[in-house]
N, CA, C and O atoms as a printed pandas DataFrame, in Angstrom:
     atom_number atom_name residue_name chain_id  residue_number  x_coord  y_coord  z_coord
0              1         N          MET        A               1   23.782   61.991  174.854
1              2        CA          MET        A               1   23.594   61.611  173.487
2              3         C          MET        A               1   24.411   60.360  173.206
3              4         O          MET        A               1   25.605   60.305  173.500
4              5         N          LEU        A               2   23.766   59.371  172.642
5              6        CA          LEU        A               2   24.451   58.119  172.330
6              7         C          LEU        A               2   25.067   58.174  170.938
7              8         O          LEU        A               2   24.468   58.670  169.983
8              9         N          LEU        A               3   26.275   57.651  170.860
9             10        CA          LEU        A               3   26.989   57.480  169.602
10            11         C          LEU        A               3   27.314   56.006  169.473
11            12         O          LEU        A               3   27.284   55.268  170.458
12            13         N          PHE        A               4   27.623   55.577  168.260
13            14        CA          PHE        A               4   27.917   54.171  168.017
14            15         C          PHE        A               4   29.179   54.042  167.177
15            16         O          PHE        A               4   29.461   54.865  166.307
16            17         N          HIS        A               5   29.936   52.976  167.468
17            18        CA          HIS        A               5   31.169   52.707  166.735
18            19         C          HIS        A               5   31.288   51.204  166.569
19            20         O          HIS        A               5   31.051   50.450  167.513
20            21         N          ILE        A               6   31.655   50.766  165.371
21            22        CA          ILE        A               6   31.837   49.343  165.086
22            23         C          ILE        A               6   33.324   49.033  165.112
23            24         O          ILE        A               6   34.132   49.735  164.504
24            25         N          THR        A               7   33.671   47.975  165.824
25            26        CA          THR        A               7   35.057   47.533  165.902
26            27         C          THR        A               7   35.088   46.012  165.851
27            28         O          THR        A               7   34.044   45.363  165.783
28            29         N          THR        A               8   36.273   45.456  165.884
29            30        CA          THR        A               8   36.411   43.998  165.899
30            31         C          THR        A               8   36.626   43.513  167.329
31            32         O          THR        A               8   37.011   44.286  168.207
32            33         N          GLN        A               9   36.378   42.249  167.546
33            34        CA          GLN        A               9   36.607   41.669  168.874
34            35         C          GLN        A               9   38.060   41.821  169.306
35            36         O          GLN        A               9   38.302   42.214  170.448
36            37         N          PRO        A              10   39.056   41.525  168.440
37            38        CA          PRO        A              10   40.448   41.704  168.871
38            39         C          PRO        A              10   40.784   43.158  169.215
39            40         O          PRO        A              10   41.519   43.407  170.172
40            41         N          GLN        A              11   40.259   44.121  168.451
41            42        CA          GLN        A              11   40.538   45.527  168.756
42            43         C          GLN        A              11   39.919   45.918  170.096
43            44         O          GLN        A              11   40.510   46.689  170.852
44            45         N          TRP        A              12   38.729   45.388  170.393
45            46        CA          TRP        A              12   38.080   45.713  171.660
46            47         C          TRP        A              12   38.828   45.082  172.834
47            48         O          TRP        A              12   38.986   45.717  173.877
48            49         N          ARG        A              13   39.289   43.838  172.676
49            50        CA          ARG        A              13   40.080   43.194  173.735
50            51         C          ARG        A              13   41.374   43.973  173.989
51            52         O          ARG        A              13   41.794   44.141  175.134
52            53         N          ARG        A              14   41.994   44.442  172.911
53            54        CA          ARG        A              14   43.230   45.225  173.052
54            55         C          ARG        A              14   42.940   46.516  173.823
55            56         O          ARG        A              14   43.726   46.914  174.682
56            57         N          ALA        A              15   41.837   47.156  173.523
57            58        CA          ALA        A              15   41.464   48.396  174.219
58            59         C          ALA        A              15   41.290   48.142  175.710
59            60         O          ALA        A              15   41.725   48.945  176.535
60            61         N          GLN        A              16   40.664   47.039  176.051
61            62        CA          GLN        A              16   40.460   46.716  177.464
62            63         C          GLN        A              16   41.784   46.490  178.166
63            64         O          GLN        A              16   41.943   46.868  179.326
64            65         N          ALA        A              17   42.727   45.885  177.484
65            66        CA          ALA        A              17   44.044   45.658  178.075
66            67         C          ALA        A              17   44.817   46.965  178.238
67            68         O          ALA        A              17   45.553   47.135  179.210
68            69         N          LEU        A              18   44.652   47.889  177.290
69            70        CA          LEU        A              18   45.379   49.161  177.318
70            71         C          LEU        A              18   44.695   50.227  178.166
71            72         O          LEU        A              18   45.339   51.175  178.615
72            73         N          GLY        A              19   43.397   50.072  178.384
73            74        CA          GLY        A              19   42.658   51.066  179.151
74            75         C          GLY        A              19   42.104   52.208  178.323
75            76         O          GLY        A              19   41.556   53.161  178.876
76            77         N          GLU        A              20   42.236   52.130  176.999
77            78        CA          GLU        A              20   41.658   53.103  176.078
78            79         C          GLU        A              20   41.516   52.452  174.711
79            80         O          GLU        A              20   42.198   51.476  174.399
80            81         N          TYR        A              21   40.623   53.007  173.901
81            82        CA          TYR        A              21   40.404   52.462  172.559
82            83         C          TYR        A              21   40.904   53.454  171.520
83            84         O          TYR        A              21   40.631   54.652  171.590
84            85         N          ARG        A              22   41.642   52.921  170.557
85            86        CA          ARG        A              22   42.142   53.730  169.440
86            87         C          ARG        A              22   41.829   52.974  168.154
87            88         O          ARG        A              22   42.442   51.947  167.865
88            89         N          ALA        A              23   40.887   53.480  167.398
89            90        CA          ALA        A              23   40.570   52.882  166.098
90            91         C          ALA        A              23   41.727   53.131  165.141
91            92         O          ALA        A              23   42.423   54.138  165.272
92            93         N          PRO        A              24   41.948   52.237  164.181
93            94        CA          PRO        A              24   43.012   52.455  163.197
94            95         C          PRO        A              24   42.883   53.803  162.472
95            96         O          PRO        A              24   43.886   54.393  162.072
96            97         N          SER        A              25   41.649   54.283  162.308
97            98        CA          SER        A              25   41.459   55.559  161.604
98            99         C          SER        A              25   42.024   56.746  162.379
99           100         O          SER        A              25   42.297   57.793  161.790
100          101         N          LEU        A              26   42.202   56.599  163.683
101          102        CA          LEU        A              26   42.754   57.703  164.469
102          103         C          LEU        A              26   44.164   58.048  163.996
103          104         O          LEU        A              26   44.509   59.222  163.860
104          105         N          ASP        A              27   44.969   57.030  163.749
105          106        CA          ASP        A              27   46.324   57.269  163.239
106          107         C          ASP        A              27   46.307   57.625  161.758
107          108         O          ASP        A              27   47.096   58.457  161.311
108          109         N          ALA        A              28   45.412   57.000  160.993
109          110        CA          ALA        A              28   45.379   57.220  159.550
110          111         C          ALA        A              28   44.718   58.541  159.153
111          112         O          ALA        A              28   45.170   59.207  158.222
112          113         N          GLU        A              29   43.640   58.921  159.865
113          114        CA          GLU        A              29   42.855   60.085  159.458
114          115         C          GLU        A              29   42.785   61.184  160.523
115          116         O          GLU        A              29   42.349   62.301  160.243
116          117         N          GLY        A              30   43.214   60.861  161.742
117          118        CA          GLY        A              30   43.185   61.855  162.804
118          119         C          GLY        A              30   41.922   61.852  163.646
119          120         O          GLY        A              30   41.774   62.685  164.541
120          121         N          PHE        A              31   41.010   60.926  163.373
121          122        CA          PHE        A              31   39.782   60.829  164.158
122          123         C          PHE        A              31   39.214   59.421  164.058
123          124         O          PHE        A              31   39.618   58.630  163.206
124          125         N          MET        A              32   38.274   59.125  164.939
125          126        CA          MET        A              32   37.561   57.851  164.916
126          127         C          MET        A              32   36.144   58.091  164.416
127          128         O          MET        A              32   35.458   59.008  164.868
128          129         N          HIS        A              33   35.722   57.265  163.489
129          130        CA          HIS        A              33   34.385   57.361  162.915
130          131         C          HIS        A              33   33.353   56.837  163.904
131          132         O          HIS        A              33   33.515   55.757  164.473
132          133         N          CYS        A              34   32.304   57.602  164.099
133          134        CA          CYS        A              34   31.160   57.158  164.892
134          135         C          CYS        A              34   29.895   57.426  164.093
135          136         O          CYS        A              34   29.937   58.021  163.016
136          137         N          SER        A              35   28.786   56.985  164.629
137          138        CA          SER        A              35   27.496   57.162  163.980
138          139         C          SER        A              35   26.453   57.512  165.013
139          140         O          SER        A              35   26.597   57.216  166.199
140          141         N          THR        A              36   25.400   58.147  164.538
141          142        CA          THR        A              36   24.217   58.349  165.364
142          143         C          THR        A              36   23.324   57.126  165.195
143          144         O          THR        A              36   23.603   56.256  164.371
144          145         N          ALA        A              37   22.257   57.064  165.970
145          146        CA          ALA        A              37   21.306   55.953  165.838
146          147         C          ALA        A              37   20.724   55.901  164.430
147          148         O          ALA        A              37   20.499   54.814  163.896
148          149         N          ALA        A              38   20.478   57.056  163.825
149          150        CA          ALA        A              38   19.900   57.103  162.479
150          151         C          ALA        A              38   20.890   56.662  161.400
151          152         O          ALA        A              38   20.472   56.311  160.297
152          153         N          GLN        A              39   22.180   56.673  161.692
153          154        CA          GLN        A              39   23.206   56.363  160.694
154          155         C          GLN        A              39   23.779   54.956  160.810
155          156         O          GLN        A              39   24.333   54.445  159.836
156          157         N          ILE        A              40   23.664   54.317  161.964
157          158        CA          ILE        A              40   24.443   53.095  162.221
158          159         C          ILE        A              40   24.087   51.930  161.297
159          160         O          ILE        A              40   24.986   51.199  160.882
160          161         N          SER        A              41   22.840   51.733  160.965
161          162        CA          SER        A              41   22.488   50.619  160.067
162          163         C          SER        A              41   23.088   50.836  158.684
163          164         O          SER        A              41   23.606   49.899  158.077
164          165         N          TRP        A              42   23.021   52.070  158.184
165          166        CA          TRP        A              42   23.615   52.364  156.875
166          167         C          TRP        A              42   25.118   52.111  156.909
167          168         O          TRP        A              42   25.666   51.509  155.986
168          169         N          VAL        A              43   25.786   52.564  157.963
169          170        CA          VAL        A              43   27.235   52.371  158.081
170          171         C          VAL        A              43   27.572   50.883  158.126
171          172         O          VAL        A              43   28.464   50.426  157.412
172          173         N          ALA        A              44   26.870   50.136  158.955
173          174        CA          ALA        A              44   27.151   48.702  159.080
174          175         C          ALA        A              44   26.981   47.984  157.747
175          176         O          ALA        A              44   27.822   47.172  157.362
176          177         N          ASN        A              45   25.898   48.282  157.048
177          178        CA          ASN        A              45   25.618   47.584  155.794
178          179         C          ASN        A              45   26.464   48.082  154.630
179          180         O          ASN        A              45   26.643   47.358  153.651
180          181         N          THR        A              46   26.979   49.284  154.712
181          182        CA          THR        A              46   27.821   49.830  153.646
182          183         C          THR        A              46   29.283   49.403  153.796
183          184         O          THR        A              46   29.936   49.058  152.811
184          185         N          PHE        A              47   29.791   49.428  155.019
185          186        CA          PHE        A              47   31.230   49.201  155.223
186          187         C          PHE        A              47   31.583   47.850  155.852
187          188         O          PHE        A              47   32.741   47.437  155.796
188          189         N          PHE        A              48   30.616   47.160  156.446
189          190        CA          PHE        A              48   30.933   45.927  157.175
190          191         C          PHE        A              48   30.111   44.724  156.724
191          192         O          PHE        A              48   30.163   43.680  157.375
192          193         N          ALA        A              49   29.363   44.833  155.642
193          194        CA          ALA        A              49   28.490   43.747  155.185
194          195         C          ALA        A              49   29.260   42.430  155.096
195          196         O          ALA        A              49   30.347   42.362  154.522
196          197         N          GLY        A              50   28.670   41.393  155.674
197          198        CA          GLY        A              50   29.247   40.056  155.617
198          199         C          GLY        A              50   30.356   39.774  156.609
199          200         O          GLY        A              50   30.787   38.628  156.736
200          201         N          GLN        A              51   30.831   40.791  157.317
201          202        CA          GLN        A              51   31.920   40.581  158.274
202          203         C          GLN        A              51   31.384   40.026  159.586
203          204         O          GLN        A              51   30.304   40.398  160.046
204          205         N          THR        A              52   32.147   39.149  160.162
205          206        CA          THR        A              52   31.782   38.567  161.449
206          207         C          THR        A              52   32.792   39.004  162.500
207          208         O          THR        A              52   33.822   39.595  162.178
208          209         N          GLY        A              53   32.488   38.708  163.760
209          210        CA          GLY        A              53   33.402   39.039  164.843
210          211         C          GLY        A              53   33.433   40.515  165.161
211          212         O          GLY        A              53   34.446   41.028  165.634
212          213         N          LEU        A              54   32.336   41.202  164.907
213          214        CA          LEU        A              54   32.275   42.645  165.157
214          215         C          LEU        A              54   31.588   42.952  166.481
215          216         O          LEU        A              54   30.797   42.162  166.996
216          217         N          MET        A              55   31.914   44.112  167.007
217          218        CA          MET        A              55   31.294   44.599  168.240
218          219         C          MET        A              55   30.773   46.011  167.981
219          220         O          MET        A              55   31.424   46.822  167.322
220          221         N          LEU        A              56   29.589   46.280  168.512
221          222        CA          LEU        A              56   29.008   47.610  168.427
222          223         C          LEU        A              56   29.177   48.287  169.773
223          224         O          LEU        A              56   28.620   47.847  170.779
224          225         N          LEU        A              57   29.953   49.366  169.781
225          226        CA          LEU        A              57   30.169   50.121  171.011
226          227         C          LEU        A              57   29.100   51.199  171.119
227          228         O          LEU        A              57   28.892   51.979  170.190
228          229         N          TRP        A              58   28.428   51.233  172.261
229          230        CA          TRP        A              58   27.476   52.294  172.585
230          231         C          TRP        A              58   28.255   53.300  173.423
231          232         O          TRP        A              58   28.763   52.956  174.491
232          233         N          ILE        A              59   28.351   54.507  172.962
233          234        CA          ILE        A              59   29.201   55.527  173.593
234          235         C          ILE        A              59   28.335   56.684  174.071
235          236         O          ILE        A              59   27.530   57.233  173.318
236          237         N          GLU        A              60   28.515   57.038  175.324
237          238        CA          GLU        A              60   27.826   58.213  175.868
238          239         C          GLU        A              60   28.688   59.424  175.547
239          240         O          GLU        A              60   29.742   59.628  176.150
240          241         N          GLY        A              61   28.230   60.224  174.589
241          242        CA          GLY        A              61   29.006   61.356  174.111
242          243         C          GLY        A              61   29.395   62.344  175.190
243          244         O          GLY        A              61   30.459   62.958  175.116
244          245         N          ASP        A              62   28.541   62.507  176.200
245          246        CA          ASP        A              62   28.835   63.452  177.273
246          247         C          ASP        A              62   29.986   62.999  178.171
247          248         O          ASP        A              62   30.515   63.791  178.951
248          249         N          ARG        A              63   30.371   61.735  178.064
249          250        CA          ARG        A              63   31.467   61.208  178.880
250          251         C          ARG        A              63   32.823   61.230  178.166
251          252         O          ARG        A              63   33.849   60.911  178.766
252          253         N          LEU        A              64   32.820   61.605  176.890
253          254        CA          LEU        A              64   34.074   61.599  176.130
254          255         C          LEU        A              64   35.070   62.591  176.701
255          256         O          LEU        A              64   34.716   63.712  177.066
256          257         N          GLN        A              65   36.324   62.158  176.773
257          258        CA          GLN        A              65   37.390   63.057  177.188
258          259         C          GLN        A              65   38.057   63.708  175.980
259          260         O          GLN        A              65   38.638   64.787  176.098
260          261         N          SER        A              66   37.976   63.064  174.829
261          262        CA          SER        A              66   38.523   63.618  173.587
262          263         C          SER        A              66   37.462   64.468  172.900
263          264         O          SER        A              66   36.266   64.266  173.113
264          265         N          PRO        A              67   37.895   65.416  172.081
265          266        CA          PRO        A              67   36.935   66.268  171.380
266          267         C          PRO        A              67   36.030   65.485  170.428
267          268         O          PRO        A              67   36.469   64.562  169.742
268          269         N          LEU        A              68   34.772   65.873  170.406
269          270        CA          LEU        A              68   33.772   65.315  169.507
270          271         C          LEU        A              68   33.350   66.409  168.543
271          272         O          LEU        A              68   33.056   67.533  168.949
272          273         N          GLN        A              69   33.326   66.069  167.268
273          274        CA          GLN        A              69   32.928   67.044  166.257
274          275         C          GLN        A              69   32.051   66.350  165.227
275          276         O          GLN        A              69   32.311   65.205  164.856
276          277         N          TYR        A              70   31.021   67.035  164.769
277          278        CA          TYR        A              70   30.160   66.523  163.701
278          279         C          TYR        A              70   30.656   67.121  162.387
279          280         O          TYR        A              70   30.620   68.334  162.181
280          281         N          ASP        A              71   31.118   66.238  161.504
281          282        CA          ASP        A              71   31.666   66.671  160.225
282          283         C          ASP        A              71   30.755   66.228  159.091
283          284         O          ASP        A              71   30.201   65.129  159.116
284          285         N          GLU        A              72   30.609   67.086  158.110
285          286        CA          GLU        A              72   29.769   66.757  156.964
286          287         C          GLU        A              72   30.495   65.793  156.038
287          288         O          GLU        A              72   31.667   65.985  155.714
288          289         N          VAL        A              73   29.789   64.765  155.622
289          290        CA          VAL        A              73   30.308   63.779  154.675
290          291         C          VAL        A              73   29.366   63.812  153.474
291          292         O          VAL        A              73   28.186   63.485  153.594
292          293         N          ALA        A              74   29.884   64.200  152.336
293          294        CA          ALA        A              74   29.054   64.352  151.139
294          295         C          ALA        A              74   28.724   62.992  150.527
295          296         O          ALA        A              74   29.467   62.021  150.675
296          297         N          GLY        A              75   27.596   62.958  149.841
297          298        CA          GLY        A              75   27.254   61.792  149.039
298          299         C          GLY        A              75   26.700   60.597  149.790
299          300         O          GLY        A              75   26.752   59.481  149.274
300          301         N          VAL        A              76   26.176   60.788  150.980
301          302        CA          VAL        A              76   25.589   59.663  151.714
302          303         C          VAL        A              76   24.077   59.862  151.792
303          304         O          VAL        A              76   23.604   60.996  151.856
304          305         N          PRO        A              77   23.319   58.768  151.786
305          306        CA          PRO        A              77   21.858   58.882  151.782
306          307         C          PRO        A              77   21.229   59.052  153.170
307          308         O          PRO        A              77   20.007   58.986  153.303
308          309         N          VAL        A              78   22.035   59.266  154.183
309          310        CA          VAL        A              78   21.542   59.490  155.541
310          311         C          VAL        A              78   22.042   60.855  155.997
311          312         O          VAL        A              78   22.734   61.545  155.248
312          313         N          ASP        A              79   21.698   61.244  157.205
313          314        CA          ASP        A              79   22.188   62.512  157.747
314          315         C          ASP        A              79   23.684   62.620  157.479
315          316         O          ASP        A              79   24.451   61.748  157.887
316          317         N          ARG        A              80   24.097   63.667  156.809
317          318        CA          ARG        A              80   25.484   63.791  156.356
318          319         C          ARG        A              80   26.435   64.284  157.425
319          320         O          ARG        A              80   27.640   64.338  157.175
320          321         N          HIS        A              81   25.964   64.640  158.584
321          322        CA          HIS        A              81   26.843   65.124  159.652
322          323         C          HIS        A              81   27.153   63.969  160.609
323          324         O          HIS        A              81   26.344   63.608  161.464
324          325         N          PHE        A              82   28.345   63.409  160.436
325          326        CA          PHE        A              82   28.749   62.247  161.224
326          327         C          PHE        A              82   29.590   62.675  162.421
327          328         O          PHE        A              82   30.422   63.576  162.310
328          329         N          PRO        A              83   29.371   62.028  163.569
329          330        CA          PRO        A              83   30.203   62.318  164.736
330          331         C          PRO        A              83   31.586   61.683  164.589
331          332         O          PRO        A              83   31.714   60.509  164.241
332          333         N          HIS        A              84   32.596   62.468  164.857
333          334        CA          HIS        A              84   33.978   61.987  164.825
334          335         C          HIS        A              84   34.644   62.335  166.156
335          336         O          HIS        A              84   34.491   63.444  166.668
336          337         N          VAL        A              85   35.376   61.384  166.700
337          338        CA          VAL        A              85   36.094   61.591  167.953
338          339         C          VAL        A              85   37.556   61.842  167.605
339          340         O          VAL        A              85   38.216   60.998  166.999
340          341         N          TYR        A              86   38.051   63.008  167.995
341          342        CA          TYR        A              86   39.406   63.438  167.668
342          343         C          TYR        A              86   40.353   63.126  168.827
343          344         O          TYR        A              86   40.874   64.026  169.486
344          345         N          GLY        A              87   40.561   61.845  169.054
345          346        CA          GLY        A              87   41.449   61.373  170.107
346          347         C          GLY        A              87   41.028   59.982  170.519
347          348         O          GLY        A              87   40.105   59.406  169.944
348          349         N          SER        A              88   41.703   59.443  171.512
349          350        CA          SER        A              88   41.367   58.097  171.966
350          351         C          SER        A              88   40.042   58.103  172.728
351          352         O          SER        A              88   39.589   59.138  173.216
352          353         N          LEU        A              89   39.451   56.949  172.815
353          354        CA          LEU        A              89   38.169   56.782  173.485
354          355         C          LEU        A              89   38.410   56.258  174.895
355          356         O          LEU        A              89   38.937   55.160  175.078
356          357         N          ASN        A              90   38.020   57.049  175.888
357          358        CA          ASN        A              90   38.109   56.588  177.274
358          359         C          ASN        A              90   37.029   55.527  177.488
359          360         O          ASN        A              90   35.871   55.726  177.121
360          361         N          LEU        A              91   37.413   54.414  178.078
361          362        CA          LEU        A              91   36.520   53.264  178.176
362          363         C          LEU        A              91   35.293   53.516  179.039
363          364         O          LEU        A              91   34.276   52.846  178.859
364          365         N          ASP        A              92   35.359   54.467  179.977
365          366        CA          ASP        A              92   34.183   54.722  180.793
366          367         C          ASP        A              92   33.088   55.461  180.020
367          368         O          ASP        A              92   31.984   55.639  180.534
368          369         N          ALA        A              93   33.381   55.888  178.801
369          370        CA          ALA        A              93   32.357   56.475  177.933
370          371         C          ALA        A              93   31.559   55.386  177.211
371          372         O          ALA        A              93   30.477   55.651  176.688
372          373         N          VAL        A              94   32.093   54.167  177.185
373          374        CA          VAL        A              94   31.405   53.046  176.541
374          375         C          VAL        A              94   30.422   52.461  177.551
375          376         O          VAL        A              94   30.824   51.887  178.563
376          377         N          VAL        A              95   29.144   52.612  177.267
377          378        CA          VAL        A              95   28.113   52.183  178.221
378          379         C          VAL        A              95   27.530   50.814  177.888
379          380         O          VAL        A              95   26.812   50.228  178.698
380          381         N          ARG        A              96   27.837   50.307  176.703
381          382        CA          ARG        A              96   27.364   48.975  176.318
382          383         C          ARG        A              96   28.203   48.482  175.158
383          384         O          ARG        A              96   28.620   49.260  174.300
384          385         N          VAL        A              97   28.443   47.188  175.139
385          386        CA          VAL        A              97   29.149   46.541  174.032
386          387         C          VAL        A              97   28.266   45.396  173.565
387          388         O          VAL        A              97   27.924   44.503  174.339
388          389         N          GLN        A              98   27.906   45.434  172.307
389          390        CA          GLN        A              98   26.949   44.479  171.749
390          391         C          GLN        A              98   27.595   43.710  170.598
391          392         O          GLN        A              98   28.107   44.329  169.664
392          393         N          PRO        A              99   27.584   42.373  170.642
393          394        CA          PRO        A              99   28.063   41.613  169.479
394          395         C          PRO        A              99   27.223   41.972  168.260
395          396         O          PRO        A              99   26.010   42.156  168.364
396          397         N          LEU        A             100   27.862   42.067  167.128
397          398        CA          LEU        A             100   27.182   42.456  165.894
398          399         C          LEU        A             100   27.443   41.383  164.845
399          400         O          LEU        A             100   28.544   41.284  164.303
400          401         N          GLN        A             101   26.433   40.592  164.569
401          402        CA          GLN        A             101   26.557   39.496  163.614
402          403         C          GLN        A             101   25.632   39.734  162.425
403          404         O          GLN        A             101   24.482   40.135  162.606
404          405         N          PRO        A             102   26.125   39.492  161.212
405          406        CA          PRO        A             102   25.266   39.668  160.043
406          407         C          PRO        A             102   24.274   38.515  159.915
407          408         O          PRO        A             102   24.481   37.434  160.467
408          409         N          SER        A             103   23.206   38.762  159.184
409          410        CA          SER        A             103   22.251   37.707  158.874
410          411         C          SER        A             103   22.849   36.821  157.777
411          412         O          SER        A             103   23.966   37.068  157.323
412          413         N          ALA        A             104   22.122   35.807  157.357
413          414        CA          ALA        A             104   22.627   34.852  156.373
414          415         C          ALA        A             104   23.029   35.526  155.064
415          416         O          ALA        A             104   23.943   35.056  154.387
416          417         N          ASP        A             105   22.364   36.614  154.698
417          418        CA          ASP        A             105   22.704   37.302  153.449
418          419         C          ASP        A             105   23.814   38.336  153.620
419          420         O          ASP        A             105   24.159   39.034  152.667
420          421         N          GLY        A             106   24.379   38.440  154.829
421          422        CA          GLY        A             106   25.491   39.344  155.088
422          423         C          GLY        A             106   25.090   40.728  155.557
423          424         O          GLY        A             106   25.953   41.551  155.864
424          425         N          SER        A             107   23.801   40.998  155.618
425          426        CA          SER        A             107   23.344   42.321  156.044
426          427         C          SER        A             107   23.132   42.373  157.556
427          428         O          SER        A             107   23.065   41.346  158.231
428          429         N          PHE        A             108   23.032   43.578  158.054
429          430        CA          PHE        A             108   22.827   43.794  159.477
430          431         C          PHE        A             108   21.462   44.421  159.724
431          432         O          PHE        A             108   21.056   45.354  159.029
432          433         N          ALA        A             109   20.770   43.902  160.710
433          434        CA          ALA        A             109   19.537   44.507  161.223
434          435         C          ALA        A             109   19.851   44.864  162.660
435          436         O          ALA        A             109   19.872   43.994  163.531
436          437         N          ILE        A             110   20.092   46.121  162.910
437          438        CA          ILE        A             110   20.556   46.550  164.230
438          439         C          ILE        A             110   19.381   47.070  165.043
439          440         O          ILE        A             110   18.700   48.018  164.652
440          441         N          ALA        A             111   19.163   46.424  166.185
441          442        CA          ALA        A             111   18.120   46.860  167.124
442          443         C          ALA        A             111   18.786   47.650  168.233
443          444         O          ALA        A             111   19.585   47.113  169.000
444          445         N          LEU        A             112   18.460   48.900  168.310
445          446        CA          LEU        A             112   19.061   49.771  169.327
446          447         C          LEU        A             112   18.104   49.946  170.492
447          448         O          LEU        A             112   17.619   51.045  170.763
448          449         N          THR        A             113   17.844   48.851  171.168
449          450        CA          THR        A             113   16.959   48.894  172.331
450          451         C          THR        A             113   17.789   48.860  173.583
451          452         O          THR        A             113   18.741   48.087  173.676
452          453         N          PRO        A             114   17.445   49.688  174.554
453          454        CA          PRO        A             114   18.191   49.692  175.824
454          455         C          PRO        A             114   18.062   48.347  176.535
455          456         O          PRO        A             114   17.084   47.621  176.356
456          457         N          GLN        A             115   19.047   48.041  177.323
457          458        CA          GLN        A             115   19.029   46.775  178.083
458          459         C          GLN        A             115   18.043   46.861  179.210
459          460         O          GLN        A             115   17.881   45.901  179.963
């Protein structure tokens, strides 16, 4: 099962240097926010609109070493059960890294086509 996570280029470079990825939310909230294919466009356009220098991590959920849990998030117009990773992300679970750039109006059109 594929999961998706949006990060910045500097955070991704830091993860590569450290050998693991830790989103800021892991320390702040105790987990890292991820999305399913059905949720990722809504997440990108709701929380990252207009931002540049982003990377979309494609994560193979079956390769995660940290616990994965689907938690209900109220008040969202998409599937309310979001995947959350409760620990650091082992880099071998990341199967693709895709630059994520907004269009001229700041929105994202994310094509999730395999390479």
